[in-house]
C-alpha positions in Angstrom: -66.3 5.3 4.1 -69.1 3.2 5.5 -70.8 4.7 8.6 -73.9 3.3 10.3 -75.7 4.3 13.5 -75.2 1.5 16.0 -78.2 -0.3 17.5 -78.1 -0.3 21.3 -78.1 -3.7 23.1 -81.5 -5.2 23.2 -82.9 -2.9 20.6 -83.5 -3.6 16.9 -82.4 -1.5 13.9 -84.8 1.1 12.8 -85.8 -0.2 9.3 -88.8 1.3 7.4 -91.4 -1.4 7.0 -89.7 -3.9 9.4 -91.5 -6.1 11.9 -92.4 -4.6 15.3 -90.2 -4.9 18.4 -92.8 -7.3 19.8 -92.3 -9.7 16.9 -89.6 -12.2 17.8 -88.7 -12.7 14.2 -86.0 -10.4 12.8 -86.3 -9.6 9.1 -83.4 -10.3 6.8 -82.8 -6.6 6.4 -82.6 -6.1 10.1 -80.1 -9.0 10.4 -78.1 -7.5 7.6 -77.9 -4.1 9.3 -76.9 -5.6 12.6 -74.2 -7.7 10.8 -72.9 -4.5 9.2 -72.7 -2.8 12.5 -70.9 -5.8 14.1 -68.4 -5.9 11.2 -67.7 -2.2 11.5 -66.9 -2.6 15.2 -64.3 -5.3 14.4 -63.0 -3.5 11.3 -62.3 -0.3 13.1 -60.3 -2.2 15.6 -58.3 -4.1 13.0 -57.6 -0.9 11.1 -56.1 0.6 14.2 -53.8 -2.3 15.0 -52.8 -3.3 11.4 -49.0 -3.4 10.9 -48.5 -3.0 14.6 -46.8 -5.4 17.0 -48.5 -8.8 17.3 -48.1 -12.3 18.5 -48.7 -15.1 16.0 -49.7 -18.6 17.0 -50.4 -21.6 14.9 -53.4 -23.9 14.9 -53.0 -27.0 12.7 -49.7 -26.2 11.0 -47.4 -23.3 10.0 -50.0 -22.3 7.2 -52.8 -21.9 9.7 -52.1 -18.7 11.6 -54.0 -16.9 14.4 -53.2 -13.7 16.2 -54.4 -12.0 19.3 -56.3 -9.7 17.1 -58.4 -12.5 15.6 -59.6 -13.3 19.1 -60.0 -9.6 20.1 -62.0 -8.8 16.9 -64.3 -11.8 17.5 -64.9 -10.6 21.0 -66.1 -7.3 19.6 -68.6 -9.1 17.4 -70.1 -12.0 19.4 -71.1 -10.2 22.7 -72.6 -7.4 20.6 -74.8 -9.8 18.7 -75.8 -11.7 21.8 -76.7 -8.5 23.5 -79.6 -8.2 21.0 -80.7 -11.8 21.3 -79.0 -14.2 23.7 -80.8 -17.2 22.1 -79.0 -16.8 18.8 -76.5 -19.5 18.0 -73.1 -18.1 17.0 -70.4 -20.1 15.3 -67.1 -18.2 15.4 -63.8 -19.4 13.9 -61.9 -18.6 17.1 -64.4 -19.1 19.9 -66.5 -22.0 18.6 -70.2 -22.2 19.2 -71.8 -19.8 21.7 -75.2 -18.5 22.5 -78.4 -20.6 22.8 -80.6 -22.9 20.7 -82.2 -20.8 18.0 -83.3 -21.1 14.4 -80.9 -18.2 13.7 -77.2 -19.1 13.3 -74.4 -16.5 12.8 -71.2 -17.5 11.2 -68.3 -15.2 12.2 -64.8 -14.9 10.8 -63.2 -12.0 12.5 -60.2 -11.9 10.1 -60.5 -13.9 6.8 -56.9 -13.6 5.5 -55.0 -13.8 8.8 -51.7 -14.6 7.0 -52.1 -11.4 5.0 -53.0 -9.4 8.1 -50.0 -10.8 10.0 -47.6 -10.0 7.2 -48.9 -6.5 6.6 -50.6 -7.2 3.3 -53.9 -5.2 3.2 -56.1 -7.9 1.7 -58.2 -9.3 4.5 -61.8 -8.8 5.8 -64.4 -9.4 8.4 -66.9 -12.0 7.2 -70.4 -12.6 8.7 -73.2 -14.8 7.5 -76.7 -15.3 9.0 -78.6 -18.5 8.5 -82.3 -18.8 9.4 -83.7 -22.4 9.5 -80.8 -23.6 7.4 -81.2 -20.9 4.7 -78.9 -17.9 4.4 -80.7 -14.7 5.1 -78.0 -12.0 5.3 -74.3 -11.6 4.8 -71.5 -9.1 5.2 -67.9 -8.8 4.0 -66.2 -5.7 5.3 -62.7 -4.7 4.0 -61.5 -2.5 6.8 -58.4 -1.1 5.0 -60.4 0.0 1.9 -63.4 0.7 4.1 -65.7 -1.1 1.6 -68.9 -2.8 2.9 -70.3 -5.6 0.8 -73.6 -7.0 2.1 -76.8 -8.8 1.2 -80.3 -9.7 2.4 -83.4 -11.1 0.8 -83.9 -8.0 -1.3 -80.5 -7.8 -3.0 -76.8 -7.1 -2.6 -75.1 -3.9 -1.7 -71.7 -2.2 -1.9 -71.4 0.7 0.6 -75.2 0.8 0.8 -75.8 1.1 -2.9 -77.3 -1.8 -5.0 -74.7 -4.2 -6.3 -75.1 -6.0 -9.6 -72.4 -8.3 -10.9 -71.5 -7.4 -14.5 -71.0 -10.1 -17.2 -67.7 -11.8 -17.1 -64.9 -11.8 -19.7 -64.1 -14.8 -21.9 -61.5 -17.0 -20.4 -58.5 -15.8 -22.4 -59.2 -12.3 -21.0 -60.5 -13.3 -17.6 -59.0 -13.5 -14.1 -59.3 -16.5 -11.7 -58.6 -16.1 -8.0 -57.9 -19.3 -6.1 -56.1 -20.5 -3.0 -55.4 -23.9 -4.7 -53.2 -25.7 -4.2 -52.9 -25.3 -0.4 -50.4 -27.4 1.5 -53.2 -29.8 2.3 -54.1 -30.0 -1.4 -50.5 -30.9 -2.3 -50.5 -33.6 0.4 -53.7 -35.1 -0.9 -53.5 -34.5 -4.7 -49.7 -34.7 -5.1 -48.2 -33.8 -8.5 -51.7 -33.7 -10.1 -52.4 -30.5 -8.2 -49.5 -28.7 -9.9 -50.5 -30.1 -13.3 -54.1 -28.8 -12.7 -52.9 -25.4 -11.7 -50.7 -25.2 -14.8 -53.7 -26.0 -16.9 -55.6 -23.1 -15.4 -52.7 -20.7 -15.8 -52.7 -21.6 -19.5 -56.5 -21.3 -19.9 -56.9 -17.9 -18.1 -55.4 -14.5 -18.8 -54.4 -14.4 -15.2 -54.5 -16.6 -12.1 -54.0 -15.0 -8.7 -53.7 -16.3 -5.1 -54.9 -13.5 -2.8 -55.2 -15.2 0.6 -58.8 -14.4 1.5 -61.6 -16.5 0.1 -64.4 -14.2 1.5 -62.9 -11.0 0.1 -62.3 -12.8 -3.2 -65.9 -13.8 -3.5 -66.9 -10.2 -2.8 -64.6 -9.1 -5.6 -66.3 -11.5 -8.0 -69.7 -10.1 -6.9 -68.4 -6.6 -7.7 -67.0 -7.7 -11.1 -63.4 -7.0 -10.0 -62.6 -10.6 -10.8 -64.3 -13.0 -13.1 -64.1 -16.3 -11.2 -62.9 -18.0 -8.1 -62.2 -21.5 -6.8 -61.8 -22.7 -3.3 -61.0 -26.2 -2.0 -60.4 -25.7 1.7 -63.1 -23.4 3.2 -65.3 -23.3 6.3 -68.8 -22.0 6.7 -67.6 -18.8 8.4 -65.4 -18.1 5.3 -68.2 -18.4 2.7 -71.7 -18.1 4.2 -71.8 -14.3 3.9 -70.0 -13.8 0.6 -71.8 -16.7 -1.1 -75.1 -14.9 -0.4 -73.7 -11.6 -1.6 -72.5 -13.1 -4.8 -75.8 -14.8 -5.5 -77.9 -11.8 -4.7 -75.7 -9.7 -6.9 -76.4 -12.0 -9.8 -73.3 -14.2 -9.8 -73.1 -17.9 -9.4 -71.8 -19.8 -6.4 -71.6 -23.6 -6.8 -70.7 -25.7 -3.8 -68.1 -28.4 -4.3 -68.6 -31.5 -2.1 -65.1 -32.9 -2.3 -65.9 -36.1 -0.3 -69.6 -36.6 -0.9 -72.2 -36.0 1.9 -74.1 -33.3 0.0 -77.6 -34.6 0.5 -79.9 -32.1 2.2 -77.0 -29.9 3.4 -76.7 -26.2 2.9 -74.3 -25.1 0.2 -72.2 -23.0 2.6 -71.2 -26.2 4.5 -69.4 -27.6 1.5 -65.6 -27.6 1.7 -65.1 -26.2 -1.8 -66.7 -23.9 -4.3 -66.7 -22.6 -7.9 -67.8 -19.0 -8.2 -68.3 -16.9 -11.4 -70.0 -13.8 -12.6 -72.9 -13.9 -15.1 -72.4 -15.5 -18.5 -69.4 -17.5 -17.5 -68.3 -20.3 -19.9 -65.0 -21.7 -18.5 -64.6 -25.3 -19.5 -61.1 -25.6 -18.1 -62.4 -24.5 -14.6 -65.3 -26.9 -14.7 -63.1 -29.8 -15.8 -60.5 -28.8 -13.1 -63.2 -28.9 -10.4 -64.5 -32.2 -11.6 -61.1 -33.8 -11.5 -60.5 -32.7 -7.9 -63.9 -33.9 -6.8 -63.4 -37.2 -8.5 -59.9 -37.7 -6.9 -61.3 -36.9 -3.4 -64.2 -39.2 -3.8 -62.0 -42.0 -4.9 -59.5 -41.4 -2.1 
């Protein structure tokens, strides 16, 4: 179980070797610790209300759920962060952009895997990523039901405070791929080709799973609990934190720009990704990603 002393509003985490309180720049380690504290606040709340009564609303369609607990969890995170620096810019999935104009941007997803949460399936997480001048500096994925804290800063990746290194992957015929593809939107855009592509992956891999939380999936790849992952419909708050965790742990996160527009843009703004552990050689996955990108570019 992850426990951290919470930093009072306006104060900075006590980190050995960190910058002084007079220094306006927060170190990546300080940002990571604060992100962990914020995620624990929301995670404790979510653990307490999981499988209780809730009201479910829909955003774009019946596949895009939101609950009152998404909003409540975000309201435990955002004011806490802004109490430490009101100038920080915070991009939340539910509350949009808040804060001031700053070189520091926080990406906050209070529940990544809302459908799982709403249906009582314990595979969801709190995801937070911190960007400084367009570069990811810290990230957190907190699984409140398993009480596992994945995090990263400029010095490395961590699982429950201990160094995290991604082990080498298995060959494809023994490996696991986790993906949300095809979503309803993918089926609408790619048509029957989406099902053909999925069938090819099912044949190429030992197992293909759809888990319902892209952020927690990437954390599992970082831990070596899955060999690879693919996403085709993600937002920055889904992937900013876990992408950094995976890379700092030694895995590979490759952005997939499904409709162009990649020039000079941070990887975590891409709408898709391919993620693997070290030593991956998965030609079927590479070809699959290439076909989807080509179809979207042509469309």
